[in-house]
N, C-alpha and C positions, 0 to 999 in steps of 0.2 A: 504494500500500500504506500502511496505517496502522500498521504494525508493523515492527520491525527483525528481521533474521534471527535474532539471538540470542533475541529474544522468541518468535519462532515455534518455534525449536528446543526451548525450554522446554516448549511445549505437547505435544510429541511423546513418547509413552510410550517408555521405553527398556528395559522389562522384557519378560517373556513373558506372553501372555494365555492363561490357563488357567482354565476354568470361570467366566468373567466377571471375573476379577481379574488385575491386572498384578502379576507376581511376579518375583523374581530367579531366576537359574538355580541349580539344585541344585549345580552344579559350582563356582559362584562365579566362573566365567570370563566374560570380556567380549571384544568385538571392536570395532574402530573403523571409522568410515565417513569416507571422504575425499572432498573436493570436487575433481573431476578438473580443474577450471579453475585451481585455485590450489595444489593439493597439501596444503591445510589439512585437519586432522582436525576434523570438524564435530560428531561425536557418538560416544559410546561406549555400546554396547548389551549387554545380557545375552546370553551365548552358550549356547544350549540344548545339553544333552547327551541321551544316550539315555533317561535316567530322566525328563527333562522331556518328551520326545516321547511317551513312554508315558502320562505324566500327562495330556497334552493329549488323547490318544486315549481315555483313561478318561473324561474329561469329555464328549467327543463321543459316546461310546457310551452314557453315562448319560442324555444329553439326547435321544438319537435317537428313542425311542418317543414321548415327549411331543411333540417337535417335528413328527414325522410326522403326529400326530393334530390339529395345529392346522389351522384352516380355510385354504383357499387365499386367501381374502380377507384374513385376518390377515397371512399372509406377503406378500401383494401390498402391503398398506398399509405394512409395514415397509420394503420396498424403495422404495416411493414416497417415504417420509420420508427415506430415505437419499439418494435422488436429489436431493431438495430441499436437504438439508444439504451434500452435496458441492458442489452448485452455489453455495450461499451461501458456502462456504469456498473458492471457486475461487482466490482470491489466495494463501491458505496452501498449497493443494495444488500450484499452479503453481510457487511459489517453492521448495517442498521438492524437487520433481522437478528443477528447474534446479540446485539446490545439490548434490544427490547424484548426478545422472546427467550433467548438463552441457548438455542441450539448451537452445536459446534460449528465453527466457521466453514469446515468442509461441507457440512450438510446445508448450510446457508448458500454456498456456491451452487450446490446441487439444486436448491429451490430456485435460484435465479435462472438456471437453465430450463428447469421444468416450467416455471411461470412464464418465461419468455416464449416458450413453445406455443402457449395459447394465443399469443399475439400473432405469431407466424401462421399457425394453423387457421385461425379465423380470418387472417388477411387473405388466405387462399380460398376459404369457404365463402367469403363475402360475395364473390362473383359467381357462385354456384348455388344460388337460392332458387331452385328449380320449381316450375309449375308444370301443369299438364294441359294438353289439348286433345279432345277426343269427341267423337260423335255420340249423340244420345242413341241408345239402342233402337228407339222408334224412328230415327231419322229426321226428327223435327227440329233438333237443336245442334249447334256446335257448342260443346261445353268447354269452358276455359277455367282453370284454377290458377290462382296466383297467390304469392305470399307477400304480406304487407307487414311493416313493423308494428308490433303490438302497441307501442306508445310509451309514455314516460314510465320508468321503472324505479322501484326502490330496491337497492342491493345492500344487504346486510352481511358483512363478512366476519369470520371468526378470527381469533388471535393466533391460532397455531401455525398457519401458513400465510403470513401477512402479505406476501407478494402473489403467490400462486392463486389464492382464493379471490384476490382482487382481479387478476388478469382473467381468471376462469369465468367471471361474471361480466366484467367490462368488455372484454374482447368480442364475445358474441353479440352483445347489445350494440356495440359500435358497428359491427358487421351488418346487423339487421336493419340499422337505421333508427335505433331507439335512443332517447335521451335518458339520463340517469341522475338519481340522488343516491350517493354511496354513504353508508354509515359504517365506518370501520370500528373494530373492537377497541374499547378504551384501553385495554392492556397493551396493545401493539399497534398504535395508529401511525407511527412514524413512517413505516415502509409504504403504506398506502398514500400518505401525504406526498412523499417523494415520487411515487409512481404517478400520481395525478399531475404533478408538475411536469413529469416526463411526457405524459400524454399531451399536455399543452405545448411542450417543446416540439413534439412530433407534428403539430399542426391541427390538433383537434379544436374546432371552433368553440367560442364562449357559449356556455349554457348547456352543452351536450353532456359534460361530466361535471357534477357538483358534489362536493365532499363536505359532510357535516359530522365531524367527530364530536363526542361529548361524553360526559360522565353518566348521563341518564339516557338509556336506550329508549325508554318509553316516551320521553319528552320529544324525541325525534320521530320515532316510528308511528305513534298514535295519531298525531295530526295529519301526517302525510297519508297514512292508510285510510283515514276517514274522508279524505278529499276525493270527490268523484272524478277528478282529472287523472288520478293515478290509475294505470292499467295493469301493472304487474308488480309482484314482490318476489324476490329471490333471497332465500335465507340459508345460511350454513351455521349450524350450532346444535344446541341440545334439543331433544324431542319435546321436553316440557315447554320451552320457549316457542318451538315450532307450532305446537298445538294452539298456543295463545294467538300466534300470528294468523293461523288458519281460521280461527274463529273470527278475528277482526277482518280478514280478507273476505269472508262470506258476505258481509254487509254490502259491499260494492261489487261482489262477484269478480274479484281480481284473479287474473292468471297467477298461479303460484308455482314456484320451484322450491322444494324443501329437501335439503341435505342434512339429515338429522343424526341421531346417535347410532352407535354400532356396538356389537358384541361378537366380534369375529371369531369363528372357530378355526383352528389350525389342526387339521386332521392328518395324522401320520399312520399309514397302514403298515402291516407287518412286512410287506415286500418293498417298502420305500428305500430309496438310496439315502442312507442317513447323512452322508456328506452334503447332499443337496438339501435335505430336510433341515439340518442344523444351520446351514448358510441361509436358507429361506426363512428360518425362524428368527435369525438375527435381523434380517431386513424387515420382516413383517412386524416384529415386536419393538425393535429398538430404533427404527427410523423415527426421527423427530422426538427422541427420548420417550417414545411410546405415547406421546401426546398427539394422536391422530385417530380419526374416526374409523380408519381402515386397519388400525393396529390389531394384531392377533391378541385376542382377549382370553381365550380358553384353548389350551393345548390338549387335544384329545388324541392320545397315543395308544396304539395297540399294546396290550399287556405284555406281549412277547418281546417288544423292543423298547418298552417304556424306560426301563432302568438305564440302558445304554444311551438312549436319546437324551434323557435328563442329565446324565453325567457329562456328556459331550457338550450339550447346550450350556450347562452351568460353567463349564471350563471356558467356553468362548465369552460368555457374559462377564466372567470375572476378569477378563483381560481388558475390559473397557476402562478408560481413564476418566474419572469424574473431575470436573472442574469448570472454570470459566471458559466458555466457548471460544474466546479470543486467544487463549493461551495455546502455544504449540503442543501438539500431541494429544489434546483433550478430545475424547470421543463420546463423552456423555455429559451434557450440561445440566443445569438446574431445572426444576419444575417452574412453571410460570409465576406462581404466587404462593403465599403462605397457606391459603385455603386448600390448594391442590396438594401441598406437602402433607398437611394434616389429614386429608382424605386418604392418601396413599398409606400413611402410617396406620390409620384405623382399619383399612382393608386387610393389610397384612396381619395385624394383631387379631382380627376376627378369624382369618384363615387358620392361624396357628392355634387359636382357642378351639377350633373345630378339628384339630388333629393334623394339620399340615406340617411338613418338615421343610425347614429353610436349608436349601443346598448352598446358596451363596447370597450375600447381601442381607436384606431383612430389616434395615434400620436407617433412620436419617443419618446423613454424613456429618452434620454439625457445622459450626462455623458460620460465616456470612453466607447469605444466599439461601435458596430453597432446594437443597440437594438431598436426594434419596439414593441409597445404594442400589444399583441394578440387581434384581432379585429373581431367583428361581425357586418355586415352591413345588413340592411333590406331595402325594397323598392328600390332595385337596378334596374336601367334602363338597358334594353338590349342594349342601345346605349353606355353605359359606357365601359371603357377599361377593367374593371375587369370581364365583361361578355364575353370578347372576347380573352383576352391575358392570357398567363400562368402567375400566380401570383408569385409563388415560394417564399412564405413567409406566416406569420401567420395571414392572412386576409381571412375571410369567408363571401362572398357575398350571400345573400339569395334572391331568386326570386320565384314566385309562378306560378302554373298552375292549370287548371280545369279538364282536361281529360287525359286519358292515351295517346291518340294520340298527344296531345299537349306536353306532357312530352317527348315523343320520338322525336318529331320534334325539341324541344329546345335542348335536349341532343345531337342530331346529327348535330346541326347547328355549326359545327366547322371543320376546316381542319385536326384536330388531331383525333386520335383514339387509345389511349393507355388504360387507366384504366377507369372504371365506377363502380358505386355502386348503389344498388337498395334495398330499404327497403319496404317490403309488407308482409302480412300474406297470400296472395293468391298465391298458388303454380302454378295455371294455368297462372297467370299473369307473374310469373317468366319466363316461357318459351316464352310467347309472347314478353316480353321485351328483353329477350336474343336474340331472333330471329331478333328483330328490331334494337337493338343497334349496331352501327358501331364502336365497340371497341374490342381490342384484349383480354382484361381482364375484368371480371365482378365479383364484390363481391356481394353476395346475403345475406342480413342481416349480413354483416361482413364488417368492415372498413379497415382491414389489411389482405391481402391475399397473399403477396409474400412468396414464399417458394422455396428452392433449388430443390425440386422434381417436381415443376410445370413449364411449359413453359411460359416464360415472354417475351412479345413483343406486338407491336401494328400494326395497319393498317393505311391506308391513310398516312398523313404526320408525323405520329409518328414512322415510320420506317418499317423495314423488318427483317425477321429472328427471331429466338427465342433463349433465353438463359435460362439455367436450364432445368430440366426434361430430359427425353430421347432425346428430340429434340435438346437439347443443345449440345450433342455430335455430332449429324449429321452436325452441322454447321462447324465443323472442319475436316470433312472427304469428300472425293469424292468417287463416286461409280465406280467401275471397273467391266465390264461384260466380262466373258470368255465363249466363245462358244466351247465346246469340241465335236468332232465327236462322235455320238452315235455308240457303237460297233455293235449294232443290226440293224443299218440303212441299207436299201437296197442301194447298190452302183450303 
């Protein structure tokens, strides 16, 4: 890096982005951003109130018609320039993410690459928003379908992937011709603030992208969602909050995309390649310190290989170096806040009280920051909390099964249905398990499967809609059908 962290933080806008201008909150209020590795306050941002949220929506609505009429090529070119700028600023983005979220710097660089790919992917998809033309079966009409931008959108992003979750929502909205009000997570708003400035630098017109960070999510979301001009809300976060937003969305019949909680099973069959399984487990569990909705939450391992898998997995987990993500060699950072650390501690204590054995880790690391030792548990009871709740941290509970049917029953025994992982050398079993699993994503002999070109989303209480892939563009469009009288039709 050719800059200090203090120099970088001076580049990050701390106001609200409304109609192309960074402004202070009408309330005059602010909120602070903390480095979870040190407890240090690293920035103070303007905290938006309801009036600011409506001002942002006003700007989005004013810009909507003109933005919708821009050519697909123009929108594509803006996204491509944004991709190039994010890539050029990779050092700044990676450092910001590590400062405010805690992940190791190497993982932050990985997120820059991942997040930028949404900009590149949707720059290519923007010019491929296909419709159809076909004759009516009766020969009376020529039927035309076309896709139109759905209109002004409210995009609410989570704290765990500050860049990728912003690009995953903003890029398809830009590609489709929608304007936006973005509400970033109060724990990690800096990356989104810098990304918004990058979009402006890429040539995005005023009012298309508006950003209102704040300490109160409801003060921003409630007035915007109750406004009849809003046409869509996209949210990534907890299922509990998602349900509240869905109820609010019903009043104005808003289009919704919901990426909610997860409880991912990681299934290891008796014929699995254990080298692949352990490597996959490290990726599926420890990516982003386990603070991911796709993180492997329950390790279901065939009883004949459970002991060997557990020992090998624990050996790899114990090699991780805990510390400040900016320090050289660190491979596991802190949890994002004190509440998360307390919750992880309580989950492990509950598992041990139900008979679980700690193979490695099992306690807070102490000192400054919110650190918890990477942990592997065996002999985990199905009655313990870690078998039922989303962990969102570096704890891997291992349970056993005997038959394929039992594995499926255990995997599906959850209200969630986002990610799942299966390790086996039997290709026929792949299809049986894929048919039986009630999850929107499945990794087969792979522990990291997210990709900008793939549709991301879940079933059951993990949400609705898809982000990424060709499907991601559809989420920001509505279909219009035009029936044209066939000139050869009998009158």
